[in-house]
DSSP file (Angstrom, degrees, kcal/mol; ACC not computed):
  #  RESIDUE AA STRUCTURE BP1 BP2  ACC     N-H-->O    O-->H-N    N-H-->O    O-->H-N    TCO  KAPPA ALPHA  PHI   PSI    X-CA   Y-CA   Z-CA
    1    1 A M              0   0    0      0, 0.0     3,-0.0     0, 0.0     0, 0.0   0.000 360.0 360.0 360.0 147.3   18.9  -71.1    4.2
    2    2 A I        -     0   0    0      1,-0.1     2,-0.2    46,-0.1     0, 0.0  -0.472 360.0-112.1 -58.4 131.8   17.9  -67.7    5.5
    3    3 A P        -     0   0    0      0, 0.0     2,-0.8     0, 0.0    -1,-0.1  -0.479  25.9-116.1 -66.8 135.6   16.6  -67.9    8.9
    4    4 A I        -     0   0    0     -2,-0.2     2,-0.4    39,-0.1    39,-0.0  -0.621  36.1-168.4 -75.7 110.0   12.9  -67.1    9.2
    5    5 A N        +     0   0    0     -2,-0.8     2,-0.3     0, 0.0    -3,-0.0  -0.809   9.5 173.5 -96.3 134.9   12.6  -64.0   11.4
    6    6 A M        -     0   0    0     -2,-0.4     2,-0.0     3,-0.0    -2,-0.0  -0.979  34.5-101.6-138.3 160.2    9.4  -62.8   12.9
    7    7 A T     >  -     0   0    0     -2,-0.3     4,-2.3     1,-0.1     5,-0.2  -0.297  34.6-113.8 -68.8 160.7    8.4  -60.1   15.3
    8    8 A R  H  > S+     0   0    0      1,-0.2     4,-2.5     2,-0.2     5,-0.2   0.872 118.4  56.6 -68.1 -29.1    7.6  -61.1   18.8
    9    9 A E  H  > S+     0   0    0      2,-0.2     4,-2.0     1,-0.2    -1,-0.2   0.940 107.5  46.8 -61.6 -45.3    4.0  -60.1   18.1
   10   10 A E  H  > S+     0   0    0      2,-0.2     4,-2.6     1,-0.2    -2,-0.2   0.910 111.9  50.2 -61.8 -43.0    3.8  -62.4   15.3
   11   11 A K  H  X S+     0   0    0     -4,-2.3     4,-3.0     1,-0.2     5,-0.2   0.920 109.8  51.4 -58.9 -46.6    5.3  -65.3   17.3
   12   12 A V  H  X S+     0   0    0     -4,-2.5     4,-2.1     1,-0.2    -1,-0.2   0.892 109.5  50.1 -63.4 -40.5    2.9  -64.7   20.1
   13   13 A K  H  X S+     0   0    0     -4,-2.0     4,-1.8     2,-0.2    -1,-0.2   0.892 111.3  47.9 -61.8 -42.4   -0.1  -64.8   17.7
   14   14 A I  H  X S+     0   0    0     -4,-2.6     4,-2.0     1,-0.2    -2,-0.2   0.912 109.1  53.6 -67.9 -39.0    1.1  -68.0   16.2
   15   15 A I  H  X S+     0   0    0     -4,-3.0     4,-2.3     1,-0.2    -1,-0.2   0.888 107.7  50.6 -57.1 -40.7    1.6  -69.6   19.5
   16   16 A E  H  X S+     0   0    0     -4,-2.1     4,-2.1    -5,-0.2    -1,-0.2   0.889 109.7  51.0 -67.3 -33.8   -1.9  -68.7   20.6
   17   17 A R  H  X S+     0   0    0     -4,-1.8     4,-2.2     2,-0.2    -2,-0.2   0.869 109.2  51.0 -67.1 -38.4   -3.2  -70.3   17.3
   18   18 A I  H  X S+     0   0    0     -4,-2.0     4,-2.3     2,-0.2     5,-0.2   0.893 110.9  49.3 -63.5 -45.0   -1.2  -73.5   18.1
   19   19 A K  H  X S+     0   0    0     -4,-2.3     4,-1.9     1,-0.2    -2,-0.2   0.925 112.1  47.8 -60.9 -44.9   -2.7  -73.6   21.6
   20   20 A T  H  X S+     0   0    0     -4,-2.1     4,-2.8     1,-0.2     5,-0.2   0.857 108.2  53.9 -69.1 -34.1   -6.1  -73.1   20.3
   21   21 A Y  H  X>S+     0   0    0     -4,-2.2     4,-3.2     2,-0.2     5,-0.5   0.940 110.4  47.1 -62.1 -45.6   -5.7  -75.8   17.6
   22   22 A F  H  X5S+     0   0    0     -4,-2.3     6,-1.8     1,-0.2     4,-1.3   0.867 112.8  48.9 -65.0 -35.1   -4.7  -78.3   20.2
   23   23 A E  H  X5S+     0   0    0     -4,-1.9     4,-0.8     4,-0.2    -1,-0.2   0.921 119.6  37.6 -70.6 -44.7   -7.4  -77.4   22.5
   24   24 A E  H  <5S+     0   0    0     -4,-2.8    -2,-0.2    -5,-0.2    -3,-0.2   0.895 126.3  33.1 -77.3 -37.7  -10.1  -77.6   19.7
   25   25 A E  H  <5S+     0   0    0     -4,-3.2    -3,-0.2    -5,-0.2    -2,-0.2   0.752 134.8  22.2 -89.8 -29.8   -8.8  -80.6   17.7
   26   26 A H  H  <<S-     0   0    0     -4,-1.3    -3,-0.2    -5,-0.5    -2,-0.1   0.404  91.9-125.2-124.4  -0.6   -7.3  -82.7   20.4
   27   27 A S     <  +     0   0    0     -4,-0.8     2,-0.4    -5,-0.2    -4,-0.2   0.879  69.4 130.7  53.7  43.1   -9.0  -81.6   23.6
   28   28 A E        -     0   0    0     -6,-1.8     2,-0.3    -9,-0.1    -1,-0.2  -0.985  56.2-133.6-129.3 133.4   -5.5  -80.9   25.0
   29   29 A A        -     0   0    0     -2,-0.4     2,-0.4    -3,-0.1    -9,-0.1  -0.682  22.0-167.0 -82.1 138.5   -4.1  -77.9   26.8
   30   30 A M        -     0   0    0     -2,-0.3    -7,-0.1   -11,-0.1    -8,-0.0  -0.994  13.3-134.8-127.7 128.0   -0.7  -76.8   25.6
   31   31 A G     >  -     0   0    0     -2,-0.4     4,-2.5     1,-0.1     5,-0.2  -0.204  28.5-104.5 -72.1 167.0    1.3  -74.3   27.5
   32   32 A N  H  > S+     0   0    0      1,-0.2     4,-2.8     2,-0.2     5,-0.2   0.918 119.7  53.1 -62.3 -40.1    3.2  -71.3   25.9
   33   33 A L  H  > S+     0   0    0      1,-0.2     4,-2.6     2,-0.2    -1,-0.2   0.920 111.4  44.3 -67.4 -41.0    6.6  -73.1   26.2
   34   34 A A  H  > S+     0   0    0      2,-0.2     4,-2.5     1,-0.2    -1,-0.2   0.924 114.7  49.3 -63.2 -43.1    5.4  -76.3   24.4
   35   35 A A  H  X S+     0   0    0     -4,-2.5     4,-2.1     2,-0.2    -2,-0.2   0.869 112.0  48.3 -62.6 -39.0    3.7  -74.3   21.7
   36   36 A E  H  X S+     0   0    0     -4,-2.8     4,-2.8    -5,-0.2     5,-0.2   0.931 111.2  50.5 -67.2 -44.2    6.7  -72.1   21.2
   37   37 A Q  H  X S+     0   0    0     -4,-2.6     4,-2.1     2,-0.2    -2,-0.2   0.897 111.4  48.5 -50.9 -45.7    8.9  -75.3   21.0
   38   38 A L  H  X S+     0   0    0     -4,-2.5     4,-2.6     1,-0.2    -1,-0.2   0.915 111.3  50.6 -63.7 -43.6    6.6  -76.8   18.5
   39   39 A L  H  X S+     0   0    0     -4,-2.1     4,-2.3     2,-0.2    -2,-0.2   0.883 110.8  48.1 -62.2 -45.5    6.6  -73.5   16.5
   40   40 A D  H  X S+     0   0    0     -4,-2.8     4,-2.1     2,-0.2    -1,-0.2   0.865 112.4  49.5 -67.8 -37.7   10.5  -73.4   16.5
   41   41 A F  H  X S+     0   0    0     -4,-2.1     4,-3.1    -5,-0.2     5,-0.4   0.922 110.8  49.2 -63.1 -44.7   10.7  -77.1   15.4
   42   42 A M  H  X>S+     0   0    0     -4,-2.6     4,-2.1     2,-0.2     5,-1.9   0.904 111.6  49.8 -66.5 -38.3    8.2  -76.6   12.5
   43   43 A I  H  <5S+     0   0    0     -4,-2.3     4,-0.2     3,-0.2    -1,-0.2   0.944 116.9  41.1 -66.0 -42.1   10.1  -73.5   11.3
   44   44 A K  H  <5S+     0   0    0     -4,-2.1    -2,-0.2    -5,-0.2    -1,-0.2   0.918 128.7  27.6 -71.6 -39.3   13.4  -75.4   11.4
   45   45 A E  H  <5S+     0   0    0     -4,-3.1     4,-0.3    -5,-0.1    -3,-0.2   0.849 135.5  24.1 -95.9 -36.0   12.1  -78.7    9.9
   46   46 A V  T >X5S+     0   0    0     -4,-2.1     4,-2.1    -5,-0.4     3,-0.7   0.757 105.0  78.7-102.7 -29.8    9.1  -77.7    7.7
   47   47 A G  H 3><S+     0   0    0     -5,-1.9     4,-2.8     1,-0.2     5,-0.2   0.847  88.9  53.8 -51.5 -43.0   10.1  -74.1    7.0
   48   48 A P  H 3> S+     0   0    0      0, 0.0     4,-2.5     0, 0.0    -1,-0.2   0.890 109.5  49.2 -66.4 -33.7   12.7  -74.9    4.3
   49   49 A Y  H <> S+     0   0    0     -3,-0.7     4,-2.5    -4,-0.3     5,-0.2   0.963 113.5  47.2 -64.6 -50.1   10.1  -77.0    2.3
   50   50 A M  H  X S+     0   0    0     -4,-2.1     4,-2.1     1,-0.2    -1,-0.2   0.892 113.4  47.5 -53.0 -45.3    7.6  -74.2    2.6
   51   51 A Y  H  X S+     0   0    0     -4,-2.8     4,-2.3    -5,-0.2    -1,-0.2   0.894 111.0  49.9 -65.3 -44.2   10.1  -71.6    1.6
   52   52 A N  H  X S+     0   0    0     -4,-2.5     4,-2.5    -5,-0.2    -2,-0.2   0.915 110.1  51.6 -66.7 -37.2   11.3  -73.5   -1.3
   53   53 A R  H  X S+     0   0    0     -4,-2.5     4,-3.1     1,-0.2     5,-0.2   0.901 109.7  50.8 -61.6 -43.1    7.7  -74.1   -2.5
   54   54 A A  H  X S+     0   0    0     -4,-2.1     4,-2.4    -5,-0.2    -1,-0.2   0.901 109.5  48.6 -61.4 -40.8    7.1  -70.4   -2.3
   55   55 A V  H  X S+     0   0    0     -4,-2.3     4,-2.8     2,-0.2    -2,-0.2   0.916 112.2  50.5 -64.2 -41.8   10.2  -69.6   -4.3
   56   56 A Y  H  X S+     0   0    0     -4,-2.5     4,-2.4    -5,-0.2    -2,-0.2   0.943 111.7  47.3 -62.5 -49.4    9.0  -72.2   -6.9
   57   57 A D  H  X S+     0   0    0     -4,-3.1     4,-2.6     2,-0.2    -1,-0.2   0.894 112.9  48.0 -61.0 -39.2    5.5  -70.6   -7.1
   58   58 A A  H  X S+     0   0    0     -4,-2.4     4,-2.6    -5,-0.2     5,-0.2   0.954 111.3  51.0 -64.0 -43.6    7.0  -67.0   -7.4
   59   59 A R  H  X S+     0   0    0     -4,-2.8     4,-2.2     1,-0.2    -2,-0.2   0.922 111.0  49.1 -64.8 -39.9    9.4  -68.2  -10.2
   60   60 A Q  H  X S+     0   0    0     -4,-2.4     4,-2.5     1,-0.2    -1,-0.2   0.948 113.2  46.4 -55.0 -50.8    6.3  -69.8  -12.0
   61   61 A L  H  X S+     0   0    0     -4,-2.6     4,-2.4     1,-0.2    -1,-0.2   0.877 113.0  49.7 -67.0 -37.5    4.3  -66.6  -11.7
   62   62 A V  H  X S+     0   0    0     -4,-2.6     4,-2.2     2,-0.2    -1,-0.2   0.862 110.7  49.8 -68.4 -36.2    7.3  -64.5  -12.9
   63   63 A N  H  X S+     0   0    0     -4,-2.2     4,-2.0    -5,-0.2    -2,-0.2   0.885 112.9  46.8 -75.0 -35.3    7.8  -66.8  -15.9
   64   64 A E  H  X S+     0   0    0     -4,-2.5     4,-1.9     2,-0.2    -2,-0.2   0.923 112.7  48.6 -70.0 -41.2    4.1  -66.5  -16.8
   65   65 A R  H  X S+     0   0    0     -4,-2.4     4,-2.5     1,-0.2    -2,-0.2   0.892 112.6  49.9 -68.4 -40.0    4.1  -62.8  -16.4
   66   66 A F  H  X S+     0   0    0     -4,-2.2     4,-2.3     2,-0.2    -1,-0.2   0.857 108.2  51.5 -64.7 -36.8    7.2  -62.5  -18.5
   67   67 A A  H  X S+     0   0    0     -4,-2.0     4,-2.2     2,-0.2    -1,-0.2   0.911 111.0  48.3 -69.0 -38.4    5.9  -64.6  -21.3
   68   68 A Q  H  X S+     0   0    0     -4,-1.9     4,-2.5     2,-0.2    -2,-0.2   0.915 110.8  50.4 -68.1 -40.8    2.8  -62.5  -21.4
   69   69 A L  H  X S+     0   0    0     -4,-2.5     4,-2.3     1,-0.2    -2,-0.2   0.867 109.4  53.6 -65.3 -35.1    4.9  -59.2  -21.5
   70   70 A D  H  X S+     0   0    0     -4,-2.3     4,-1.9     2,-0.2    -1,-0.2   0.905 109.1  46.8 -60.2 -42.2    6.9  -60.8  -24.3
   71   71 A E  H  X S+     0   0    0     -4,-2.2     4,-2.0     2,-0.2    -2,-0.2   0.918 110.0  54.2 -65.4 -41.8    3.8  -61.4  -26.2
   72   72 A D  H  X S+     0   0    0     -4,-2.5     4,-0.8     1,-0.2    -2,-0.2   0.925 106.1  53.1 -55.4 -44.7    2.6  -57.9  -25.5
   73   73 A L  H >X S+     0   0    0     -4,-2.3     3,-1.1     1,-0.2     4,-0.5   0.904 104.2  54.0 -56.9 -44.9    5.8  -56.5  -26.9
   74   74 A Y  H >< S+     0   0    0     -4,-1.9     3,-1.7     1,-0.3    -1,-0.2   0.906 103.3  58.0 -55.9 -40.4    5.4  -58.4  -30.1
   75   75 A T  H 3< S+     0   0    0     -4,-2.0    -1,-0.3     1,-0.3    -2,-0.2   0.748  99.5  59.3 -62.1 -21.1    2.0  -56.9  -30.6
   76   76 A L  H << S+     0   0    0     -3,-1.1    -1,-0.3    -4,-0.8    -2,-0.2   0.606  81.7 110.1 -84.2 -15.4    3.5  -53.4  -30.4
   77   77 A E    <<  -     0   0    0     -3,-1.7    -3,-0.0    -4,-0.5     0, 0.0  -0.335  63.2-137.0 -67.0 149.9    5.8  -54.1  -33.5
   78   78 A R        -     0   0    0      1,-0.0    -1,-0.1     0, 0.0    -2,-0.1  -0.857  20.5-106.1-103.1 135.8    4.9  -52.2  -36.6
   79   79 A P        -     0   0    0      0, 0.0     2,-0.4     0, 0.0    -1,-0.0  -0.281  35.5-153.3 -65.2 148.0    4.9  -53.7  -40.1
   80   80 A T        -     0   0    0      0, 0.0     2,-0.4     0, 0.0     0, 0.0  -0.874  11.6-121.9-117.4 151.6    7.8  -52.7  -42.3
   81   81 A R        -     0   0    0     -2,-0.4     2,-0.5     2,-0.0     0, 0.0  -0.771  16.8-134.5 -91.0 138.3    8.0  -52.5  -46.0
   82   82 A N              0   0    0     -2,-0.4     0, 0.0     1,-0.1     0, 0.0  -0.778 360.0 360.0 -89.9 131.9   10.5  -54.5  -47.9
   83   83 A R              0   0    0     -2,-0.5    -1,-0.1     0, 0.0    -2,-0.0   0.382 360.0 360.0-105.6 360.0   12.2  -52.3  -50.7
């Protein structure tokens, strides 16, 4: 699988969200290192499932749009006379 790359700024924001979540939901403080390790684990273990689901959803959307485009093209056809 293609590795998930993010900017340092994105990673810092997510780490802060993880720390906030653990503080609010579990009343536990989590340091930057632990939050970063959890994020890395989630990316490695859960990331492929989420990525595959996103690809599946995108494929469904493209298929639906293509079907609609195909229907639209049929409506553009003009009647012809049989001679």
